[in-house]
Structure formats: structure tokens, C-alpha cells
C-alpha positions as a Markdown table, in Angstrom:
| # | Residue | x | y | z |
|---|---|---|---|---|
| 1 | Unk | 16.2 | -1.8 | 5.1 |
| 2 | Unk | 17.2 | -2.9 | 1.6 |
| 3 | Unk | 19.1 | -0.4 | -0.4 |
| 4 | Unk | 19.9 | -0.2 | -4.1 |
| 5 | Unk | 22.6 | 2.1 | -5.5 |
| 6 | Unk | 22.7 | 3.5 | -9.0 |
| 7 | Unk | 25.0 | 6.0 | -10.6 |
| 8 | Unk | 24.7 | 8.1 | -13.7 |
| 9 | Unk | 27.3 | 10.9 | -13.3 |
| 10 | Unk | 26.9 | 11.1 | -9.6 |
| 11 | Unk | 26.8 | 8.6 | -6.8 |
| 12 | Unk | 23.1 | 8.2 | -5.8 |
| 13 | Unk | 21.6 | 5.9 | -3.3 |
| 14 | Unk | 18.0 | 4.8 | -3.8 |
| 15 | Unk | 16.2 | 3.5 | -0.8 |
| 16 | Unk | 13.3 | 1.3 | -1.3 |
| 17 | Unk | 10.6 | 2.2 | 1.1 |
| 18 | Unk | 7.9 | -0.5 | 1.5 |
| 19 | Unk | 4.5 | 1.0 | 1.7 |
| 20 | Unk | 2.9 | -2.3 | 2.6 |
| 21 | Unk | 5.5 | -3.8 | 4.8 |
| 22 | Unk | 3.0 | -6.2 | 6.3 |
| 23 | Unk | 2.8 | -7.9 | 2.9 |
| 24 | Unk | 6.3 | -9.2 | 3.4 |
| 25 | Unk | 6.3 | -12.2 | 5.7 |
| 26 | Unk | 9.2 | -14.4 | 6.8 |
| 27 | Unk | 10.1 | -16.6 | 3.9 |
| 28 | Unk | 10.8 | -20.3 | 4.2 |
| 29 | Unk | 14.3 | -21.4 | 5.2 |
| 30 | Unk | 17.0 | -22.3 | 2.7 |
| 31 | Unk | 16.4 | -25.6 | 1.2 |
| 32 | Unk | 19.1 | -28.2 | 1.9 |
| 33 | Unk | 19.7 | -29.0 | -1.8 |
| 34 | Unk | 20.6 | -25.3 | -2.5 |
| 35 | Unk | 23.1 | -25.1 | 0.3 |
| 36 | Unk | 24.8 | -28.3 | -1.0 |
| 37 | Unk | 24.9 | -27.0 | -4.6 |
| 38 | Unk | 26.3 | -23.6 | -3.3 |
| 39 | Unk | 29.1 | -25.5 | -1.6 |
| 40 | Unk | 29.9 | -27.3 | -4.8 |
| 41 | Unk | 30.0 | -23.9 | -6.6 |
| 42 | Unk | 32.3 | -22.2 | -4.2 |
| 43 | Unk | 34.6 | -25.2 | -4.1 |
| 44 | Unk | 34.9 | -25.7 | -7.8 |
| 45 | Unk | 38.3 | -24.5 | -8.9 |
| 46 | Unk | 37.1 | -23.8 | -12.5 |
| 47 | Unk | 34.7 | -21.2 | -11.1 |
| 48 | Unk | 37.0 | -19.3 | -8.8 |
| 49 | Unk | 38.4 | -16.6 | -11.1 |
| 50 | Unk | 35.3 | -15.9 | -13.3 |
| 51 | Unk | 34.9 | -12.2 | -14.2 |
| 52 | Unk | 31.2 | -12.2 | -13.2 |
| 53 | Unk | 29.1 | -12.9 | -10.2 |
| 54 | Unk | 27.4 | -16.3 | -9.7 |
| 55 | Unk | 24.1 | -16.9 | -8.0 |
| 56 | Unk | 21.8 | -20.0 | -8.0 |
| 57 | Unk | 18.1 | -19.9 | -8.9 |
| 58 | Unk | 15.4 | -22.0 | -7.1 |
| 59 | Unk | 16.2 | -25.0 | -9.3 |
| 60 | Unk | 19.9 | -24.9 | -8.4 |
| 61 | Unk | 21.0 | -23.6 | -11.8 |
| 62 | Unk | 23.9 | -21.2 | -12.0 |
| 63 | Unk | 22.9 | -17.6 | -12.9 |
| 64 | Unk | 25.7 | -15.3 | -13.9 |
| 65 | Unk | 25.9 | -11.5 | -14.0 |
| 66 | Unk | 28.9 | -9.7 | -15.5 |
| 67 | Unk | 30.6 | -7.2 | -13.1 |
| 68 | Unk | 32.2 | -4.1 | -14.5 |
| 69 | Unk | 35.1 | -2.1 | -13.0 |
| 70 | Unk | 32.6 | 0.6 | -12.3 |
| 71 | Unk | 30.6 | -1.8 | -10.2 |
| 72 | Unk | 33.7 | -2.7 | -8.2 |
| 73 | Unk | 34.5 | 1.0 | -7.6 |
| 74 | Unk | 30.9 | 1.6 | -6.4 |
| 75 | Unk | 31.2 | -1.3 | -4.0 |
| 76 | Unk | 34.4 | 0.2 | -2.6 |
| 77 | Unk | 32.7 | 3.6 | -2.2 |
| 78 | Unk | 29.8 | 2.0 | -0.3 |
| 79 | Unk | 32.2 | 0.1 | 2.0 |
| 80 | Unk | 34.0 | 3.4 | 2.8 |
| 81 | Unk | 30.7 | 5.2 | 3.4 |
| 82 | Unk | 29.3 | 2.5 | 5.7 |
| 83 | Unk | 32.6 | 2.3 | 7.6 |
| 84 | Unk | 32.3 | 6.0 | 8.4 |
| 85 | Unk | 28.6 | 5.7 | 9.4 |
| 86 | Unk | 28.5 | 2.5 | 11.3 |
| 87 | Unk | 31.2 | 2.0 | 14.0 |
| 88 | Unk | 30.3 | -1.6 | 15.0 |
| 89 | Unk | 29.4 | -4.6 | 13.0 |
| 90 | Unk | 31.0 | -6.0 | 9.9 |
| 91 | Unk | 30.8 | -4.9 | 6.3 |
| 92 | Unk | 31.2 | -7.4 | 3.5 |
| 93 | Unk | 31.0 | -7.5 | -0.3 |
| 94 | Unk | 29.6 | -10.3 | -2.5 |
| 95 | Unk | 27.6 | -11.8 | 0.5 |
| 96 | Unk | 25.8 | -15.1 | -0.3 |
| 97 | Unk | 22.3 | -15.5 | 1.2 |
| 98 | Unk | 20.4 | -18.7 | 0.9 |
| 99 | Unk | 16.7 | -18.4 | 0.1 |
| 100 | Unk | 13.9 | -20.6 | -1.1 |
| 101 | Unk | 14.5 | -18.9 | -4.5 |
| 102 | Unk | 18.2 | -20.0 | -4.6 |
| 103 | Unk | 21.4 | -18.4 | -3.4 |
| 104 | Unk | 21.4 | -14.6 | -4.0 |
| 105 | Unk | 24.6 | -12.5 | -3.6 |
| 106 | Unk | 24.2 | -9.0 | -2.2 |
| 107 | Unk | 26.8 | -6.5 | -3.5 |
| 108 | Unk | 27.5 | -5.0 | 0.0 |
| 109 | Unk | 26.1 | -5.9 | 3.4 |
| 110 | Unk | 26.4 | -4.7 | 7.0 |
| 111 | Unk | 26.1 | -7.3 | 9.7 |
| 112 | Unk | 25.5 | -6.5 | 13.4 |
| 113 | Unk | 27.8 | -8.1 | 16.0 |
| 114 | Unk | 24.7 | -10.3 | 17.0 |
| 115 | Unk | 24.3 | -11.5 | 13.4 |
| 116 | Unk | 28.0 | -12.3 | 13.3 |
| 117 | Unk | 27.8 | -14.3 | 16.6 |
| 118 | Unk | 24.8 | -16.2 | 15.3 |
| 119 | Unk | 26.1 | -17.1 | 11.8 |
| 120 | Unk | 29.9 | -16.8 | 11.9 |
| 121 | Unk | 31.4 | -17.8 | 8.6 |
| 122 | Unk | 28.4 | -19.9 | 7.4 |
| 123 | Unk | 28.2 | -19.9 | 3.6 |
| 124 | Unk | 25.6 | -19.0 | 2.4 |
| 125 | Unk | 24.0 | -17.3 | 5.3 |
| 126 | Unk | 20.6 | -18.8 | 6.1 |
| 127 | Unk | 19.2 | -15.3 | 6.6 |
| 128 | Unk | 20.0 | -11.9 | 5.2 |
| 129 | Unk | 22.2 | -9.4 | 7.2 |
| 130 | Unk | 20.4 | -6.4 | 8.5 |
| 131 | Unk | 21.5 | -4.1 | 5.6 |
| 132 | Unk | 21.7 | -5.5 | 2.1 |
| 133 | Unk | 22.7 | -3.2 | -0.8 |
| 134 | Unk | 22.4 | -3.9 | -4.5 |
| 135 | Unk | 24.2 | -1.8 | -7.1 |
| 136 | Unk | 22.0 | -1.3 | -10.1 |
| 137 | Unk | 23.5 | -2.1 | -13.5 |
| 138 | Unk | 22.2 | -1.4 | -16.9 |
| 139 | Unk | 21.6 | -5.2 | -17.3 |
| 140 | Unk | 19.3 | -5.4 | -14.2 |
| 141 | Unk | 15.6 | -5.6 | -14.9 |
| 142 | Unk | 13.5 | -3.7 | -12.3 |
| 143 | Unk | 11.6 | -6.9 | -11.5 |
| 144 | Unk | 14.9 | -8.7 | -10.7 |
| 145 | Unk | 15.9 | -6.0 | -8.2 |
| 146 | Unk | 12.5 | -5.9 | -6.7 |
| 147 | Unk | 12.6 | -9.7 | -6.2 |
| 148 | Unk | 16.0 | -9.5 | -4.5 |
| 149 | Unk | 14.8 | -6.7 | -2.2 |
| 150 | Unk | 11.7 | -8.8 | -1.2 |
| 151 | Unk | 13.9 | -11.8 | -0.6 |
| 152 | Unk | 16.4 | -9.9 | 1.5 |
| 153 | Unk | 13.6 | -8.3 | 3.6 |
| 154 | Unk | 11.8 | -11.6 | 3.9 |
| 155 | Unk | 14.9 | -13.2 | 5.2 |
| 156 | Unk | 15.8 | -10.6 | 7.8 |
| 157 | Unk | 17.1 | -7.4 | 6.2 |
| 158 | Unk | 15.7 | -4.3 | 7.8 |
């Protein structure tokens, strides 16, 4: 399941139900050049303390998205909620997932113990954790979120 969260004055979770789930097939594995470029990005000292999230597009170009304090607070709320609801597995924020469309970073994820055994600390993960959550920001275009949801589902999110 892929989930998107949006707040106006209240904390609201919007769950994307796919009416035509058969239309979503397994997508191709992460391309080697993207993984190499992602490694360069995470090891570059000049990029470590940026006040925004970095992703890579399919051509390996850096795509940035500014993060607000409100966004961080929403991530923290989601982590607390998931910790209460799911007793096993691991919860992470800013989780990098390699796709054929570049490296995408989910705001919050839940990974089963099996996913953790299979992938460990691999960065980026070659498949999406079972639960991927995106927090909607005013700067997000609906098509951008829909693309990320399709990617997460195509790479293993349920």
C-alpha cells in the first residue's frame, strides 16, 4: 500500500487505492549508473547539510525539494503512529529507493523483518519497502505524487 499524508488544520492520511492494480507491473531493476551516482551524492560533503531533500531523475540529475519544519513534524507524527500500530519491522524516514526513473526518497517507510534481512543497509534500496508514505506539500504536483506512488508499488510496496 502506498500512502500520502496531507495536512490543512488537521492531520489527515490519504490512502491511494488502485482500482486497476493489474495495470501496475513489476518495474525494471535499478540501473547501475543511478546507484553509482547516488553513492556520489550521499558521499559528497558539500551536499550533507542541505535544507532540502535530494532525489535523482532517470538521467541522474539532482532534483531538489525544500523541506519545511512542518514537513519534519509530520514525519515525526507518522513515525510515532506507525510505532504504535506495527510492533515488528523497522520504520525509517528519508528512505532512498532506486528505480528506473532515478532514486526516489520516501518520506516515511515501514520495512518488514524479511525486507531488512534481504536488503540490510543497502543504499539506495533496489526495491521499495512494503509501506511507503509521502507527505504532500504545496509544491507537489498531483502527477509527481502519482508517479512516485506508481514507482513504489511497481518496486514492491503494498
